[in-house]
Every structure is written in structure tokens, then in C-alpha cells.
C-alpha positions as CSV (number, residue, x, y, z in Angstrom):
1,M,90.7,105.6,25.1
2,Q,87.3,104.3,26.4
3,K,84.6,106.9,26.4
4,I,82.7,107.1,29.6
5,E,79.1,108.5,29.7
6,L,78.6,110.3,33.0
7,N,74.7,110.6,32.8
8,N,72.9,107.8,34.7
9,K,76.0,106.7,36.5
10,V,76.9,106.2,40.1
11,I,79.9,108.4,40.9
12,L,81.8,108.5,44.1
13,V,83.8,111.6,45.0
14,T,86.1,111.4,48.0
15,G,87.0,114.5,49.9
16,S,83.8,116.1,48.7
17,A,83.6,118.8,51.4
18,G,87.1,119.9,50.3
19,F,88.0,122.7,48.0
20,I,88.3,120.8,44.7
21,G,85.8,118.0,45.7
22,S,82.9,120.3,46.5
23,N,83.5,122.3,43.3
24,L,83.4,119.1,41.3
25,V,80.3,117.8,42.9
26,K,78.7,121.2,42.2
27,R,79.6,120.9,38.5
28,L,78.3,117.3,38.2
29,M,75.0,118.3,39.9
30,K,74.5,121.0,37.3
31,E,75.6,119.1,34.2
32,T,74.6,115.5,34.6
33,Q,71.2,113.8,34.6
34,G,70.0,110.6,36.3
35,T,73.3,110.5,38.3
36,T,73.8,109.3,41.7
37,L,76.5,111.4,43.4
38,I,78.1,110.0,46.5
39,G,80.4,112.2,48.6
40,I,82.5,111.1,51.5
41,D,84.6,113.4,53.8
42,N,85.9,112.9,57.3
43,M,85.4,116.7,58.0
44,N,88.8,116.9,60.0
45,D,90.0,120.1,61.5
46,Y,93.2,120.6,59.5
47,Y,91.6,123.9,58.8
48,D,88.4,125.7,59.8
49,V,85.6,123.1,59.7
50,S,83.0,125.9,59.2
51,L,84.3,126.4,55.8
52,K,83.8,122.8,54.9
53,E,80.3,123.0,56.4
54,Y,79.7,126.1,54.2
55,R,80.7,124.1,51.1
56,L,78.4,121.2,52.1
57,K,75.5,123.6,52.8
58,E,75.9,124.9,49.2
59,L,75.8,121.3,47.8
60,E,72.7,120.5,49.8
61,E,70.9,123.6,48.6
62,L,71.9,122.9,45.0
63,S,70.8,119.3,45.2
64,T,67.3,120.6,45.8
65,Q,67.4,122.4,42.4
66,S,68.8,119.2,40.6
67,P,65.8,116.8,40.7
68,T,67.4,114.2,38.3
69,V,70.5,113.9,40.5
70,N,70.5,111.8,43.7
71,Y,73.1,113.3,46.0
72,Q,74.2,111.5,49.1
73,F,76.9,112.7,51.7
74,V,78.6,110.3,54.0
75,K,80.7,111.5,56.8
76,G,83.6,109.0,56.9
77,D,87.3,108.5,56.5
78,I,88.8,106.6,53.6
79,A,91.5,105.3,55.9
80,D,88.6,103.3,57.5
81,R,88.5,100.2,55.3
82,V,85.0,99.2,56.6
83,A,83.6,102.6,55.7
84,V,85.0,102.4,52.2
85,D,83.8,98.8,51.7
86,D,80.3,99.7,52.9
87,I,80.0,102.6,50.4
88,F,81.1,100.3,47.5
89,E,78.7,97.6,48.7
90,Q,75.7,99.9,49.1
91,Y,76.1,102.3,46.1
92,R,78.3,100.2,43.7
93,P,80.1,103.2,42.1
94,Q,81.0,103.1,38.4
95,V,83.3,106.1,38.4
96,V,85.5,107.0,41.4
97,V,87.3,110.3,41.8
98,N,89.7,110.2,44.8
99,L,90.4,113.8,46.0
100,A,90.5,113.0,49.7
101,A,94.0,113.5,51.0
102,Q,95.9,115.3,53.7
103,A,97.2,118.3,51.9
104,G,100.0,120.8,52.6
105,V,103.8,120.6,52.2
106,R,104.8,122.2,55.5
107,Y,102.4,120.4,57.6
108,S,103.8,117.1,56.5
109,I,106.9,118.0,58.3
110,T,105.2,118.5,61.7
111,N,102.4,115.8,61.3
112,P,103.5,113.0,59.0
113,D,101.1,110.4,60.5
114,A,98.2,112.3,58.9
115,Y,99.7,111.8,55.4
116,I,100.4,108.1,55.9
117,Q,96.8,107.5,57.1
118,S,95.0,109.4,54.4
119,N,97.2,109.5,51.4
120,M,98.7,106.0,51.7
121,I,96.3,103.7,53.6
122,G,93.3,105.7,52.4
123,F,94.3,105.4,48.8
124,Y,95.1,101.7,49.2
125,N,91.5,101.1,50.6
126,I,90.1,102.9,47.5
127,L,92.2,100.7,45.2
128,E,91.1,97.5,47.0
129,A,87.5,98.5,46.8
130,C,87.9,99.2,43.1
131,R,89.6,95.8,42.7
132,H,86.8,93.8,44.4
133,S,84.1,95.8,42.6
134,Y,84.7,93.3,39.7
135,D,84.0,90.3,42.0
136,R,80.2,90.9,41.9
137,P,77.9,88.2,40.4
138,E,77.0,88.8,36.8
139,G,74.4,91.6,36.6
140,E,74.0,95.3,35.8
141,Y,77.0,96.4,37.9
142,K,80.2,95.6,36.0
143,G,82.6,97.3,38.5
144,V,84.5,100.6,38.4
145,E,85.0,101.8,34.9
146,H,87.4,104.6,35.8
147,L,89.4,105.6,38.8
148,V,90.6,109.2,38.7
149,Y,92.8,110.4,41.5
150,A,94.6,113.6,42.6
151,S,98.3,113.7,42.4
152,S,100.3,116.9,42.8
153,S,103.0,119.0,41.0
154,S,104.9,118.4,44.3
155,V,106.1,115.1,42.8
156,Y,108.5,117.0,40.5
157,G,110.5,118.0,43.7
158,G,113.7,119.8,42.9
159,N,113.6,119.0,39.1
160,K,115.6,121.8,37.3
161,K,114.2,121.1,33.8
162,V,111.1,123.2,33.1
163,P,108.3,123.0,32.2
164,F,107.6,119.9,34.1
165,S,106.5,117.0,31.9
166,T,104.9,113.7,33.0
167,D,107.7,112.1,31.0
168,D,110.2,113.4,33.5
169,R,111.7,111.2,36.2
170,V,110.3,112.1,39.6
171,D,112.5,110.1,42.0
172,N,113.6,112.9,44.3
173,P,110.7,114.3,46.4
174,V,111.5,117.0,48.8
175,S,108.6,116.5,51.2
176,L,106.6,113.6,52.7
177,Y,103.5,114.9,51.0
178,A,105.2,114.7,47.6
179,A,106.4,111.2,48.4
180,T,102.9,110.0,49.2
181,K,101.5,111.5,46.0
182,K,104.2,109.7,43.9
183,S,103.5,106.6,45.8
184,N,99.9,106.9,44.8
185,E,100.9,106.9,41.1
186,L,102.9,103.7,41.7
187,M,100.2,102.0,43.5
188,A,97.6,102.9,40.8
189,H,100.0,101.6,38.1
190,C,100.4,98.3,40.0
191,Y,96.6,97.8,40.3
192,S,95.9,98.8,36.7
193,K,98.5,96.3,35.5
194,L,97.4,93.5,37.8
195,Y,93.6,94.0,37.9
196,D,92.9,96.0,34.7
197,I,91.5,99.0,36.7
198,P,91.5,101.9,34.3
199,S,93.1,104.8,36.4
200,T,94.2,108.3,35.7
201,G,96.3,110.4,37.9
202,L,96.1,114.2,37.8
203,R,99.0,116.3,38.9
204,F,97.4,119.7,40.1
205,F,99.4,122.8,40.1
206,T,98.8,125.4,42.9
207,V,95.0,125.5,42.9
208,Y,93.3,128.7,44.1
209,G,89.9,130.3,44.0
210,P,86.8,131.2,46.2
211,A,86.2,129.1,49.3
212,G,89.7,127.6,48.9
213,R,92.0,126.2,51.7
214,P,93.0,128.8,54.3
215,D,96.5,127.3,54.5
216,M,97.2,128.3,50.9
217,A,99.3,131.4,50.5
218,Y,96.7,133.8,48.9
219,F,94.2,133.0,51.6
220,G,96.6,133.2,54.5
221,F,98.1,136.5,53.1
222,T,94.6,137.9,53.1
223,N,93.8,136.9,56.6
224,K,96.9,138.5,57.8
225,L,96.7,141.7,55.8
226,I,93.1,142.5,57.1
227,K,94.6,142.2,60.6
228,G,97.4,144.6,59.8
229,E,99.9,141.8,60.2
230,T,103.1,141.3,58.1
231,I,103.1,138.6,55.4
232,Q,106.3,136.5,54.7
233,I,107.2,136.0,51.1
234,F,109.5,133.0,50.8
235,N,112.7,132.7,48.7
236,Y,112.9,136.5,48.9
237,G,110.1,136.7,46.3
238,N,111.9,134.7,43.8
239,C,109.4,131.7,43.8
240,R,107.3,131.2,40.7
241,R,104.1,129.2,40.7
242,D,101.9,127.9,38.0
243,F,98.7,129.0,39.6
244,T,95.5,127.3,38.4
245,F,92.0,128.5,39.1
246,V,89.7,125.9,40.6
247,D,87.2,126.1,37.7
248,D,89.9,125.2,35.2
249,I,90.9,122.2,37.5
250,V,87.3,121.0,37.6
251,E,86.9,121.3,33.9
252,G,90.0,119.2,33.4
253,V,88.8,116.6,36.0
254,V,85.4,116.3,34.3
255,R,86.9,115.8,30.9
256,V,89.3,113.2,32.1
257,M,86.5,111.3,33.9
258,Q,84.9,110.7,30.5
259,G,88.0,109.2,28.9
260,A,89.4,106.1,30.5
261,P,92.8,104.6,29.4
262,E,92.6,101.2,27.8
263,R,94.9,98.2,28.0
264,L,97.0,98.2,24.8
265,A,99.7,96.0,23.2
266,G,103.2,97.5,23.3
267,D,105.7,97.4,20.5
268,D,107.3,94.4,22.1
269,G,103.9,92.5,22.2
270,L,103.6,92.9,26.1
271,P,100.4,94.6,27.3
272,I,100.4,98.2,28.5
273,P,98.2,98.6,31.5
274,P,95.2,101.1,31.4
275,Y,97.0,103.8,33.2
276,A,97.7,107.5,32.5
277,V,99.0,110.6,34.3
278,Y,98.4,114.2,33.3
279,N,99.4,117.6,34.4
280,I,96.7,120.2,35.0
281,G,98.3,123.6,35.2
282,G,98.1,126.9,33.4
283,G,101.6,126.6,31.8
284,Q,102.4,130.1,32.8
285,P,104.3,130.4,36.1
286,E,103.8,133.7,37.9
287,N,106.4,135.4,40.1
288,L,105.2,135.4,43.7
289,L,105.7,139.1,44.1
290,D,103.6,139.9,41.1
291,F,101.0,137.4,42.5
292,V,100.7,139.3,45.9
293,N,100.6,142.6,44.1
294,I,97.6,141.5,42.1
295,L,96.0,140.0,45.2
296,Q,96.4,143.2,47.1
297,E,94.8,145.2,44.3
298,E,91.9,143.0,44.0
299,L,91.4,143.0,47.8
300,V,91.3,146.8,47.7
301,R,88.9,146.6,44.7
302,A,86.5,144.3,46.6
303,G,86.7,146.5,49.7
304,V,88.4,144.0,51.8
305,L,91.3,146.3,52.3
306,P,91.1,150.2,52.4
307,A,92.1,152.1,49.4
308,D,95.1,153.7,51.2
309,F,96.4,150.4,52.4
310,D,100.3,150.5,52.6
311,F,101.2,147.2,51.2
312,E,104.9,147.7,51.3
313,A,104.9,148.1,55.0
314,H,103.2,144.7,55.5
315,K,105.5,142.4,53.6
316,K,108.8,140.8,54.4
317,L,111.1,138.8,52.2
318,V,112.4,135.6,53.9
319,P,114.4,132.5,52.9
320,M,112.9,129.4,51.3
321,Q,111.0,127.1,53.8
322,P,111.9,123.3,54.0
323,G,109.9,121.2,51.5
324,D,109.2,124.1,49.2
325,V,110.5,124.3,45.6
326,P,111.4,127.5,43.8
327,V,109.3,126.9,40.7
328,T,106.4,124.9,39.4
329,Y,105.7,124.9,35.7
330,A,103.3,122.6,34.0
331,D,103.7,121.1,30.6
332,A,100.0,120.4,29.9
333,T,100.3,119.6,26.2
334,A,99.2,115.9,26.8
335,L,96.0,117.1,28.4
336,E,95.3,119.4,25.5
337,R,96.1,116.7,22.9
338,D,93.9,114.0,24.5
339,F,91.0,116.0,25.9
340,G,91.1,119.3,24.0
341,F,91.5,121.4,27.1
342,K,94.0,123.9,28.4
343,P,93.5,126.0,31.6
344,S,92.8,129.6,30.5
345,I,91.5,131.7,33.4
346,T,93.9,134.6,34.1
347,L,95.4,135.2,37.6
348,R,93.7,138.7,37.6
349,D,90.2,137.1,37.0
350,G,90.9,134.3,39.5
351,L,92.1,136.5,42.3
352,R,89.1,138.9,41.6
353,A,86.7,136.1,42.1
354,F,88.4,135.1,45.3
355,A,88.4,138.6,46.7
356,E,84.7,139.2,45.9
357,W,83.9,135.8,47.6
358,Y,86.0,136.7,50.7
359,A,84.3,140.1,51.0
360,K,80.9,138.4,51.0
361,Y,81.8,135.4,53.1
362,Y,83.6,137.3,56.0
363,R,81.8,140.6,55.9
């Protein structure tokens, strides 16, 4: 593994106004020195843009308190090849973290075009820009040292074996979203093999936390409950999810950024490309009914819901939705082995942080 020093580097984070992207930029602002941080986001309206603007405002305010970090935000779309090439030409990033993507399993059923544009064409543009970063004349800039990109636990599809391991075959996606994420891994492997681009894919498991995505279950449930509406719990409450708090995700990303895979020689003498994939998940799947019970308790504690709120009257058990899977369960032993990190923030603590943020943001 090649050690990467993040201080005094140019780091590009795509999707920087997104949930994970903004938290990553925030962390890098606080913990690196002499760094140039470039964020790009198209600010689309898949969900409330004001939430993205809120995150960007937080980053702008924090950047004034980080005098050794040069933070620049570019409003642009990674599906726009010219925009991506312009960023690489102007800033010459040394570490690239690709978090820009069209998210959501169910939305991929109704609006597949968005997934092809962002997740396929956009990622191809990033790979091509990384490839051509090595074409520069000899000088201080040596090209991209490490490409880290977001994959998803969705790639495991209907796999019955649990916990999910990166050694498992993932040839049976059950949504277009999952198919695009598996395609990203294949594309990255190809570019790592052909052009020696060190790349690491991270399969995230159900990320949640403050200022998250409103289309995620915990956020959507909260919005409905405060309006007195009924929430639908899919698969009659028998779903189990490996929920991962956003701070644990960011910790994992930062550690991985600092360790790039190297080209090695295999036992057969053939080269192994500088390519890796890891799970980032808590390794402790929670029943969805337990999850919503804890959420309700923390919303009451934070004053978002009244103390006498009748939760039972506002929930309905319904069948599984198309594209969903009954369980996600991460085997993250490889991450712990190689980077000494395992997600540890409990569901109770994570949902408490979300509830307190929600009370402050909306009230």
C-alpha cells in the first residue's frame, strides 16, 4: 500500500454539497494544512436544494476559520466533460474522491436517465480526466495519486449469504442504481489495469445522520410523523439494515484516501492492478421496526414530537418495494485489517444527533 500525505495536496471532492461530500470536506478543512480543496456539485433538485445550500453555507463559514486551507466550490456537473477537464486543467488534483452520483433505489425505477448521466457518464469523465492527468509535461504535478469513489451495498442485490463480503459475486443487481454502482467498480478496475490509476471503491451501507438526504427512510419518516401522517414500513417490518452514521463513513473515507493500492505481481507472475474495494458498514444490522422505535423515542426527546405521541396509530406495515432487498449486512474485516478502523457509533447515538439537528434546523 502506498501511503498518501493529505497535507499540502490538491484534493477534488465531487458531490461536495451532498450529504457525505459536505461532511468529508468539513473534516478535511479541520484536519489538513496547506491543502487546496476543490468541491464540485450540480445542485440538482432531486431533493430540497435549500438543504444543499445550507451545507455549502456551513463550508463557506468554516473555510474562513481554516486559513491554511484553500477551499473553492465549482457549480458544475461531472456529466459535463468540459467542466471536468477544466477543473483538472486549472487545479491539477492529486487525490480525487468521487461522491457525485444520482442516489436512491426507487427513483431509478421512475427516472433511469439521471443514473446513466451521473453514475455512468459522469464517472467515465472522472476516469478519463484521471488518466490524462499523467500526460502533463515533467514537473511538480505527477498526476492523480489516488482515486477513491463511492460504490454501494446495493451491489449485493439479492445475495442470501450474510454478512456481505467483497469476495462475494455480485452479478445479480435488483435495481438500475445497483447496476450503475457495480459498473463503476468494473470501469475503475479497467482503468487501474490499463493506466495504473490507483483506485479504491467503497461500498457504503445505509448512511444516516444530521443534514442527511430527505429521501432516506429516517428523514422521510420524521417529515411524515410531524404532520400526523402514516409511515409505511416495508416488508412488514422484516427488513434489516446495516445503518452507518455519517461520521463513521467519513472516518473510513479519510483513512482510505491515505492508503492507495499498488501494482503487485501475482503468484502467476502477472501484474495485479492497483485496485481495491472495501465495505464500510457497522456490521450489525438492525431490524427496521427497532430502528423506527428508537427514532420515535429520540424525536420525542428532542421535542420534535410531543411526549404523548401515539406512534402505533401512525405506522402501517406494507409489502416489499421493487428494487429493495430484505437485509444489508457488511463484513468490514478487510477495512479493519488494512486501515485499523471499524464503524462504532451506535444507532441510538446517531439518531439522537439527527433528531437534535432536525429540531434546530426546522424549528
